N, C-alpha and C positions, 0 to 999 in steps of 0.2 A: 503493500500499500504506500502511494507517494506522500511524503508529508505536505501538508498545505502551506502554500506559499505564504510568505510574509506579507501581510497589509502594506500597500503602497504609502508612502509617505502623503501626509496631507497637504494637499495644494494651498498654496499661499493666500488665494483668493476665498478658500473656505475657512480658513483658519479663524476669523472672527466668531463663526457658527459652530466650530469644533465641538463645543459643549453639548449641541444635540446629537451629535455622533453616537449610534447604540440603539439599543432597544429599550422603550418606555411602555409601562403597562398600567392600568388603572380603570378606575371607572369614571363614568360621565352621566350626565342627563340632558334630556332634550325636551323640546315643546315648541308649540306655535300655535297661533290662534285656529288654525285649522286642524290641528291634529291633537291626540291625547298625549299628556307627558309621558315619558318614558326613560328608564335607566339603561345603561348598558355597560359592557365590559370592554376595553380598547386595548390594542396594542398599535403602536407607532414603530416603525424602524426608519433611522436615517442613516445612511451609508455614503461611501465614496470610492471612487476608483482611481484616486490620485489626479484626476481631471478639475476644473474650476466649477465644479458642479455637485449638489447633494441629492442623491436619490431619496424619495420619500415614499412608504408604504405604509397604509393605514387599513385595519381590519377591526370591526366590532361584532360584539354577539350579545345575545339575551343572557342576563346574569342568571335567570332560573334554569335554563336548559343547555346554555352553551351554544344554542342554534346561531349560525351566523346571520348578521344584519346588515351590515353595509361594507364596503371595500373602496379604496381609492389609492391611486398612487400617481407619482409624477417625479418632477425635479424643480429644485432650489437652485437659482442662480444668483449668489450675492455679488455685488460690485465693489470696487475699492470706496466708492464715494457714500457708501451707507445705504445704496438703493438695493433691492432685491426684485427678481423676477421669477414668478412661480408658475407652473402648467401642472394642472390636476385633472386626470380623467377619473370619474367616478363609475362604480359598478351599475349605476342607474343609467348610464349613457350619458350624463351631464359632464360637460368640459368647462374647466376655469382657467382664464389667463388672469394672473393675480401680479400687481406691481405692489411696491411699498417700500419700508424703509426697516433697517435693523440698526439696533444700539448695542454694541459688544460688551460696553461697560454695564448697562443695566440688562443685559441678557433678554432682550425684547425685540419682537419681529411683529410688525404691523402690516397687513395685506389689504388690499382693495381690489375687487374685481374690475377689470379692464373690459372682460368679455365672459359672459356665461353662454356656452353654447349648447344647442340641442335640448334646450329648456322651453318648455311652453308655458310655464308660470314663474319660474325664478328670474328675478330683473337683476338682482345685486347680491353679492356675498363678501363679507369682510371676515377676516381671521386675525385675532392678536394670541400670540404665543410669548410666555413670559416664564423665567425660570423664577420660583420662588421657594427659598430655603432648600434648594437643590431639588425640588419637583418641577414638572414641567406643567404649566397651566395653560388652557387655552379657552376662547371665546370664539364662536362663530354666531355672526348676526347675518340675517336673511331678509332680503325685500322681495316681494312678489306683484303680481299684477294687482292684487286685492289688498296688500298690506306694506306698508313702509318698512323701513330697516329696523329688526327687532331681533332680541336674542333668540338664537336656535338650539345651540349646543354649549354645552361647557363641560370641561372635564379637568381631572388632576392626575398626573401619571409619574410614576417613580420609575428610575433608571433599574433596569435588571440586569 
């Protein structure tokens, strides 16, 4: 059996966000005016290949049964000026092109949708990720044809 190759060095472009690299797991809760509130388990994976991009994947499941709920994946491209571009494809067929900012000292990433594609009802999505006491916290807000931007998802995840 071949030994697993050593991971490549972190590219300087992603160094400010290297604290995200790894697997995060925890629980979240969601809701919206048009749906019942719900709780879920979640795992996020941030990885890299030595290139100036972070690969992102996410999956959620029902806490009661472990049954899969949602999944998405994409790429985060931080720029040296503190801006970031993110593309995400969701298991529902919806795609997001997000732009935003990051603050390496505050360990904060703020994203705003530039495009929400293949979505008949969703008009806008924002995501805010923040490291709080070593845990990764996020809030997702959403606007639809019938409602203005408001909270949809929030979670607190621990690095495993």
